[in-house]
N, C-alpha and C positions, 0 to 999 in steps of 0.2 A: 683159085689163088686169090688171096686177099692182101692187097698192098695199096696204100694211098699214093704212092709215087708212080706217076704215069710212065716215067722212063724205066723204072724197075720192072713194071709189068711188061713193057715192050721188050726189054732185054730177056726176060724169062720166056716170053712167047717166042722170041727169036731163037733162044737156046733150045727150046722144044722142037722147033723146026729144024735146027741144025743137027740134032740127034735123030731126026726123022722117026720120031715115035708116033704111032698111030693112036692118039688119044683125043678125046674131046676135052676142051678146057673152057672154063668160065672164069672171068676175072671180075672182081669187085674191089671197091675202094676203101671199105671199112668193115668193122665187125657187125654193124647193124645190117649191112647188105648181105653179109654171110648168113646171118640168121633169117633175113627175109628170103634169101634163096632157099635155104633148107626147109623153111616152113611154108614156102610158096605163097608169100604174101607180098603186098606192095607191087612193085613192077614185075614180080615173078608170079603173081597170082594167075592161075589159068593158063600158064605157058604149056603149049603142047610138046615142046622140045626139052622139057625139064628132065634132068637125069640126076640120080642120087650120086654124089661124089664118092669115088673109091679112095680118094686122097685129098687132103686139104693142105695147101702151102699157105702158111699164116705168118704175116709180118706182125711184130709186136707193137710198134709205135704208129698207131693210126688214130685219126680223129673219131669222134662220136663214141665208138666202143672199141677199145684197143684190143690187141691180140690176147692179152692175159684174160680180160673179161670174156672175150669171145670163146676162148678155150674152156673157161669155167662153164659157160652156158652149154656148149656142145657136149662136153664130157659128163655133164650132170643129166643129160636127157637120154633115157634108155633107147630111144629111137635112133640116136645119132652117135652115141658114145663109142661105138665100135669103128667108126670111120677114123683111119689113121690121120694124125695131124703132125705135119712137119713144120717146125718153126724155122723160117728162112728170113733172117733179119741182119741188120748191121751190128746189132748188139753182140759184144763179147763178154758181157758182165757175168761173172760167176753166179751172182745173185739171180739174174734173169734165167740162167741155165737151170739152176736148182729149182727155182719156182716153177718153171714150165714143166719140168719132169714131175714135180709134186702135183701139178694140176692135171697131169695125164697126157702131156705131149709124148709122141712116139719117137721123135728125133728133134735135135736142136742143131741148126747149121748157121754159122755166121757167113753172110754173103761174101763170096770172093770179090776181090777188087778189079779183076780183069774179066772180059767177056769169055776168054778161053777157060778161065777157072770156073765161071758160071756154067759153061757148056759141060765141063767135066762133072760138076756137081749134079746137074740136071740129068745127064746120061746115067750116072751112078744111081740116082734116085729112081729113075724110070726102070732101070734094070732090076733093082732091088724090089721095089713095090709092085711092079707089074709083071715081072718074069720069075722072080725067086720065091717070094712069100705067097702063102695062100691067104686070100682075103675073103671075108664073108660074102656070100652071094646076095644080090639084091633081094629084098623081101617084098 
């Protein structure tokens, strides 16, 4: 999950615990950190507990490298382009929605305003991406 808002990260992690899904999650604050994580550089270099993401939750408006730029980088790299990316953002802009799909996003979700709504979204996301669809196996 990439989101610069500490409270948003906390709420999403709490929602994951609320739906009692057995997944490993990693949180970063910006697009640069997403790329550092994927390429195992910087603070992620040499980490023994590194795992390839099966899904990326990506906020759009982050410092350093925003979600749009991060999406471009990931979807243009053959090693990572098959990782599903769900945009989870406060934006409801039709321009953002269209652009993200053009750039290769797999889904675009505007963040719910209530915790209960967030739990419902996270539960649905987890059911869909981890129980219903077939994802590529780690290579």
